[in-house]
N, CA, C and O atoms as a GROMACS GRO file, in nm:
protein
  316
    1MET      N    1   1.228  -1.025  -1.080
    1MET     CA    2   1.135  -0.987  -0.945
    1MET      C    3   0.987  -0.995  -0.997
    1MET      O    4   0.907  -1.086  -0.976
    2THR      N    5   0.968  -0.876  -1.073
    2THR     CA    6   0.835  -0.880  -1.132
    2THR      C    7   0.781  -0.890  -1.316
    2THR      O    8   0.828  -0.837  -1.417
    3THR      N    9   0.695  -0.958  -1.298
    3THR     CA   10   0.694  -0.939  -1.462
    3THR      C   11   0.591  -0.819  -1.551
    3THR      O   12   0.495  -0.783  -1.482
    4ALA      N   13   0.595  -0.782  -1.629
    4ALA     CA   14   0.515  -0.689  -1.699
    4ALA      C   15   0.395  -0.690  -1.646
    4ALA      O   16   0.352  -0.600  -1.574
    5THR      N   17   0.334  -0.791  -1.678
    5THR     CA   18   0.149  -0.767  -1.623
    5THR      C   19   0.185  -0.700  -1.470
    5THR      O   20   0.110  -0.610  -1.432
    6GLN      N   21   0.300  -0.743  -1.377
    6GLN     CA   22   0.277  -0.668  -1.232
    6GLN      C   23   0.275  -0.549  -1.226
    6GLN      O   24   0.357  -0.489  -1.296
    7LYS      N   25   0.199  -0.485  -1.155
    7LYS     CA   26   0.201  -0.308  -1.117
    7LYS      C   27   0.277  -0.319  -0.990
    7LYS      O   28   0.244  -0.347  -0.874
    8ASP      N   29   0.397  -0.287  -1.052
    8ASP     CA   30   0.518  -0.281  -0.883
    8ASP      C   31   0.469  -0.126  -0.849
    8ASP      O   32   0.500  -0.033  -0.923
    9LEU      N   33   0.394  -0.110  -0.736
    9LEU     CA   34   0.386   0.055  -0.716
    9LEU      C   35   0.473   0.101  -0.611
    9LEU      O   36   0.456   0.209  -0.554
   10GLY      N   37   0.585   0.001  -0.580
   10GLY     CA   38   0.665   0.080  -0.524
   10GLY      C   39   0.670   0.037  -0.374
   10GLY      O   40   0.763   0.095  -0.319
   11PHE      N   41   0.606  -0.041  -0.294
   11PHE     CA   42   0.566  -0.049  -0.145
   11PHE      C   43   0.653  -0.168  -0.131
   11PHE      O   44   0.697  -0.241  -0.220
   12SER      N   45   0.665  -0.173  -0.024
   12SER     CA   46   0.773  -0.302   0.062
   12SER      C   47   0.723  -0.302   0.208
   12SER      O   48   0.681  -0.194   0.251
   13TYR      N   49   0.722  -0.396   0.277
   13TYR     CA   50   0.713  -0.390   0.435
   13TYR      C   51   0.807  -0.506   0.504
   13TYR      O   52   0.824  -0.621   0.464
   14ASP      N   53   0.850  -0.455   0.594
   14ASP     CA   54   0.924  -0.557   0.762
   14ASP      C   55   0.815  -0.554   0.876
   14ASP      O   56   0.728  -0.476   0.914
   15SER      N   57   0.861  -0.674   0.910
   15SER     CA   58   0.794  -0.708   1.022
   15SER      C   59   0.885  -0.731   1.127
   15SER      O   60   0.962  -0.827   1.130
   16ARG      N   61   0.877  -0.638   1.218
   16ARG     CA   62   0.957  -0.638   1.319
   16ARG      C   63   0.938  -0.725   1.414
   16ARG      O   64   0.825  -0.774   1.420
   17LYS      N   65   1.051  -0.773   1.525
   17LYS     CA   66   1.065  -0.842   1.636
   17LYS      C   67   0.909  -0.795   1.723
   17LYS      O   68   0.815  -0.874   1.715
   18ASN      N   69   0.895  -0.686   1.789
   18ASN     CA   70   0.786  -0.657   1.855
   18ASN      C   71   0.671  -0.660   1.773
   18ASN      O   72   0.597  -0.574   1.821
   19GLY      N   73   0.630  -0.697   1.701
   19GLY     CA   74   0.506  -0.737   1.637
   19GLY      C   75   0.448  -0.571   1.564
   19GLY      O   76   0.327  -0.559   1.550
   20GLU      N   77   0.528  -0.466   1.527
   20GLU     CA   78   0.503  -0.423   1.433
   20GLU      C   79   0.568  -0.384   1.307
   20GLU      O   80   0.691  -0.376   1.305
   21VAL      N   81   0.491  -0.355   1.189
   21VAL     CA   82   0.514  -0.355   1.062
   21VAL      C   83   0.528  -0.219   1.000
   21VAL      O   84   0.453  -0.123   1.014
   22VAL      N   85   0.629  -0.227   0.935
   22VAL     CA   86   0.692  -0.088   0.862
   22VAL      C   87   0.667  -0.083   0.727
   22VAL      O   88   0.736  -0.160   0.659
   23ILE      N   89   0.561   0.009   0.652
   23ILE     CA   90   0.544   0.004   0.530
   23ILE      C   91   0.627   0.077   0.463
   23ILE      O   92   0.606   0.193   0.497
   24LYS      N   93   0.717   0.070   0.378
   24LYS     CA   94   0.809   0.163   0.257
   24LYS      C   95   0.747   0.182   0.162
   24LYS      O   96   0.654   0.108   0.133
   25ARG      N   97   0.779   0.279   0.094
   25ARG     CA   98   0.755   0.334  -0.069
   25ARG      C   99   0.905   0.392  -0.090
   25ARG      O  100   0.952   0.490  -0.033
   26HIS      N  101   0.979   0.295  -0.199
   26HIS     CA  102   1.087   0.306  -0.292
   26HIS      C  103   1.188   0.332  -0.149
   26HIS      O  104   1.228   0.449  -0.143
   27GLY      N  105   1.216   0.280  -0.082
   27GLY     CA  106   1.288   0.253  -0.005
   27GLY      C  107   1.260   0.371   0.163
   27GLY      O  108   1.319   0.367   0.271
   28ARG      N  109   1.164   0.450   0.122
   28ARG     CA  110   1.126   0.560   0.272
   28ARG      C  111   1.042   0.527   0.338
   28ARG      O  112   0.951   0.495   0.262
   29ILE      N  113   1.002   0.508   0.481
   29ILE     CA  114   0.925   0.468   0.547
   29ILE      C  115   0.767   0.559   0.507
   29ILE      O  116   0.764   0.666   0.447
   30ILE      N  117   0.688   0.510   0.540
   30ILE     CA  118   0.565   0.593   0.483
   30ILE      C  119   0.452   0.564   0.605
   30ILE      O  120   0.360   0.642   0.634
   31THR      N  121   0.476   0.455   0.660
   31THR     CA  122   0.384   0.440   0.798
   31THR      C  123   0.405   0.305   0.876
   31THR      O  124   0.407   0.198   0.815
   32LYS      N  125   0.416   0.310   0.978
   32LYS     CA  126   0.416   0.209   1.131
   32LYS      C  127   0.284   0.147   1.154
   32LYS      O  128   0.205   0.236   1.184
   33ILE      N  129   0.239   0.053   1.152
   33ILE     CA  130   0.170  -0.029   1.202
   33ILE      C  131   0.170  -0.119   1.330
   33ILE      O  132   0.269  -0.184   1.361
   34GLY      N  133   0.072  -0.118   1.390
   34GLY     CA  134   0.108  -0.240   1.526
   34GLY      C  135  -0.030  -0.245   1.580
   34GLY      O  136  -0.123  -0.167   1.557
   35GLY      N  137  -0.027  -0.376   1.674
   35GLY     CA  138  -0.140  -0.416   1.737
   35GLY      C  139  -0.195  -0.510   1.618
   35GLY      O  140  -0.131  -0.547   1.520
   36ASN      N  141  -0.352  -0.543   1.654
   36ASN     CA  142  -0.460  -0.582   1.565
   36ASN      C  143  -0.409  -0.562   1.435
   36ASN      O  144  -0.384  -0.665   1.373
   37LYS      N  145  -0.384  -0.430   1.368
   37LYS     CA  146  -0.388  -0.410   1.222
   37LYS      C  147  -0.262  -0.447   1.181
   37LYS      O  148  -0.257  -0.488   1.065
   38ALA      N  149  -0.155  -0.445   1.245
   38ALA     CA  150  -0.065  -0.498   1.202
   38ALA      C  151  -0.045  -0.691   1.198
   38ALA      O  152   0.021  -0.755   1.116
   39VAL      N  153  -0.117  -0.738   1.302
   39VAL     CA  154  -0.160  -0.875   1.242
   39VAL      C  155  -0.220  -0.919   1.153
   39VAL      O  156  -0.183  -1.013   1.083
   40ARG      N  157  -0.358  -0.837   1.135
   40ARG     CA  158  -0.430  -0.862   1.023
   40ARG      C  159  -0.353  -0.821   0.876
   40ARG      O  160  -0.387  -0.866   0.766
   41PHE      N  161  -0.259  -0.741   0.896
   41PHE     CA  162  -0.184  -0.710   0.727
   41PHE      C  163  -0.133  -0.791   0.748
   41PHE      O  164  -0.157  -0.842   0.639
   42ILE      N  165  -0.056  -0.885   0.811
   42ILE     CA  166   0.067  -0.990   0.806
   42ILE      C  167  -0.032  -1.096   0.742
   42ILE      O  168   0.016  -1.174   0.660
   43GLU      N  169  -0.165  -1.102   0.774
   43GLU     CA  170  -0.232  -1.241   0.736
   43GLU      C  171  -0.258  -1.251   0.619
   43GLU      O  172  -0.264  -1.352   0.549
   44ASP      N  173  -0.286  -1.085   0.582
   44ASP     CA  174  -0.366  -1.095   0.442
   44ASP      C  175  -0.267  -1.066   0.335
   44ASP      O  176  -0.305  -1.051   0.219
   45ALA      N  177  -0.110  -1.056   0.376
   45ALA     CA  178  -0.017  -1.005   0.277
   45ALA      C  179   0.051  -1.130   0.262
   45ALA      O  180   0.113  -1.146   0.156
   46SER      N  181   0.050  -1.237   0.362
   46SER     CA  182   0.112  -1.389   0.333
   46SER      C  183   0.055  -1.429   0.240
   46SER      O  184   0.131  -1.465   0.150
   47CYS      N  185  -0.075  -1.442   0.213
   47CYS     CA  186  -0.125  -1.526   0.158
   47CYS      C  187  -0.186  -1.468   0.017
   47CYS      O  188  -0.276  -1.536  -0.031
   48ALA      N  189  -0.138  -1.317  -0.075
   48ALA     CA  190  -0.164  -1.260  -0.123
   48ALA      C  191  -0.064  -1.298  -0.218
   48ALA      O  192   0.032  -1.369  -0.186
   49SER      N  193  -0.084  -1.244  -0.354
   49SER     CA  194   0.020  -1.229  -0.486
   49SER      C  195   0.074  -1.103  -0.451
   49SER      O  196   0.045  -1.022  -0.364
   50PHE      N  197   0.178  -1.108  -0.558
   50PHE     CA  198   0.285  -0.954  -0.542
   50PHE      C  199   0.184  -0.849  -0.530
   50PHE      O  200   0.173  -0.774  -0.433
   51GLU      N  201   0.103  -0.848  -0.650
   51GLU     CA  202   0.053  -0.747  -0.710
   51GLU      C  203  -0.104  -0.719  -0.598
   51GLU      O  204  -0.135  -0.600  -0.607
   52ASP      N  205  -0.162  -0.765  -0.540
   52ASP     CA  206  -0.245  -0.794  -0.417
   52ASP      C  207  -0.171  -0.705  -0.334
   52ASP      O  208  -0.196  -0.585  -0.325
   53GLN      N  209  -0.056  -0.778  -0.256
   53GLN     CA  210   0.034  -0.740  -0.171
   53GLN      C  211   0.049  -0.523  -0.164
   53GLN      O  212   0.032  -0.436  -0.079
   54GLN      N  213   0.084  -0.530  -0.291
   54GLN     CA  214   0.119  -0.381  -0.373
   54GLN      C  215  -0.020  -0.295  -0.335
   54GLN      O  216  -0.009  -0.190  -0.273
   55GLN      N  217  -0.156  -0.348  -0.378
   55GLN     CA  218  -0.268  -0.299  -0.322
   55GLN      C  219  -0.264  -0.269  -0.193
   55GLN      O  220  -0.238  -0.162  -0.139
   56LEU      N  221  -0.302  -0.414  -0.130
   56LEU     CA  222  -0.302  -0.376   0.002
   56LEU      C  223  -0.192  -0.287   0.094
   56LEU      O  224  -0.222  -0.223   0.196
   57MET      N  225  -0.085  -0.296   0.046
   57MET     CA  226   0.020  -0.188   0.136
   57MET      C  227  -0.029  -0.047   0.096
   57MET      O  228  -0.001   0.046   0.173
   58ALA      N  229  -0.110  -0.016  -0.035
   58ALA     CA  230  -0.143   0.136  -0.063
   58ALA      C  231  -0.282   0.172   0.040
   58ALA      O  232  -0.309   0.283   0.087
   59ARG      N  233  -0.344   0.069   0.055
   59ARG     CA  234  -0.471   0.060   0.119
   59ARG      C  235  -0.431   0.145   0.302
   59ARG      O  236  -0.479   0.240   0.364
   60PHE      N  237  -0.348   0.067   0.323
   60PHE     CA  238  -0.289   0.083   0.447
   60PHE      C  239  -0.243   0.207   0.456
   60PHE      O  240  -0.271   0.277   0.553
   61THR      N  241  -0.164   0.252   0.354
   61THR     CA  242  -0.097   0.382   0.392
   61THR      C  243  -0.214   0.496   0.368
   61THR      O  244  -0.215   0.606   0.424
   62GLY      N  245  -0.307   0.450   0.279
   62GLY     CA  246  -0.403   0.613   0.200
   62GLY      C  247  -0.332   0.642   0.090
   62GLY      O  248  -0.387   0.745   0.050
   63ASN      N  249  -0.246   0.617   0.016
   63ASN     CA  250  -0.199   0.646  -0.105
   63ASN      C  251  -0.224   0.575  -0.177
   63ASN      O  252  -0.168   0.465  -0.176
   64TYR      N  253  -0.310   0.604  -0.260
   64TYR     CA  254  -0.410   0.492  -0.379
   64TYR      C  255  -0.500   0.602  -0.444
   64TYR      O  256  -0.555   0.693  -0.382
   65LYS      N  257  -0.506   0.583  -0.564
   65LYS     CA  258  -0.596   0.643  -0.648
   65LYS      C  259  -0.720   0.593  -0.611
   65LYS      O  260  -0.740   0.474  -0.584
   66ARG      N  261  -0.833   0.710  -0.608
   66ARG     CA  262  -1.007   0.664  -0.614
   66ARG      C  263  -1.063   0.681  -0.709
   66ARG      O  264  -1.181   0.713  -0.694
   67GLY      N  265  -1.019   0.670  -0.833
   67GLY     CA  266  -1.086   0.703  -0.981
   67GLY      C  267  -1.176   0.814  -0.994
   67GLY      O  268  -1.263   0.815  -1.082
   68ASN      N  269  -1.162   0.896  -0.920
   68ASN     CA  270  -1.240   1.047  -0.933
   68ASN      C  271  -1.142   1.144  -0.955
   68ASN      O  272  -1.186   1.258  -0.940
   69GLU      N  273  -1.003   1.134  -0.991
   69GLU     CA  274  -0.892   1.180  -1.004
   69GLU      C  275  -0.964   1.331  -1.155
   69GLU      O  276  -0.971   1.451  -1.128
   70ARG      N  277  -0.996   1.284  -1.265
   70ARG     CA  278  -1.050   1.349  -1.365
   70ARG      C  279  -1.117   1.412  -1.354
   70ARG      O  280  -1.116   1.533  -1.376
   71LYS      N  281  -1.245   1.305  -1.294
   71LYS     CA  282  -1.399   1.409  -1.258
   71LYS      C  283  -1.365   1.514  -1.173
   71LYS      O  284  -1.431   1.615  -1.198
   72ALA      N  285  -1.266   1.530  -1.059
   72ALA     CA  286  -1.219   1.634  -0.986
   72ALA      C  287  -1.159   1.743  -1.064
   72ALA      O  288  -1.201   1.857  -1.047
   73LYS      N  289  -1.064   1.718  -1.148
   73LYS     CA  290  -0.968   1.794  -1.224
   73LYS      C  291  -1.107   1.873  -1.308
   73LYS      O  292  -1.115   1.996  -1.315
   74GLN      N  293  -1.201   1.790  -1.361
   74GLN     CA  294  -1.292   1.932  -1.438
   74GLN      C  295  -1.401   1.984  -1.378
   74GLN      O  296  -1.495   2.026  -1.444
   75HIS      N  297  -1.398   1.986  -1.239
   75HIS     CA  298  -1.510   2.016  -1.206
   75HIS      C  299  -1.486   2.163  -1.166
   75HIS      O  300  -1.376   2.198  -1.123
   76LYS      N  301  -1.601   2.261  -1.184
   76LYS     CA  302  -1.602   2.476  -1.194
   76LYS      C  303  -1.497   2.467  -1.089
   76LYS      O  304  -1.384   2.504  -1.120
   77ARG      N  305  -1.519   2.423  -0.968
   77ARG     CA  306  -1.424   2.478  -0.897
   77ARG      C  307  -1.285   2.452  -0.878
   77ARG      O  308  -1.215   2.512  -0.797
   78ASN      N  309  -1.248   2.362  -0.953
   78ASN     CA  310  -1.127   2.350  -0.997
   78ASN      C  311  -1.049   2.404  -1.127
   78ASN      O  312  -0.928   2.386  -1.148
   79SER      N  313  -1.118   2.458  -1.193
   79SER     CA  314  -1.085   2.551  -1.314
   79SER      C  315  -0.995   2.681  -1.256
   79SER      O  316  -0.957   2.769  -1.333
   0.00000   0.00000   0.00000
């Protein structure tokens, strides 16, 4: 399904008949979205590549790296 160049973050989604979207990570439900957010998500995901879908789902769940992990680890407060 994926090649070595694509990043699989373990996310998947299901859209339900009632318009709700369920986002899963490694088979476990992470979040459910509905209403306008669900419509926007489906529109964005339908025209995105696999890698972009993974990033989109990570953003919707809040489960993504922000790029400041190393900097925070080195902060004197965390020593």
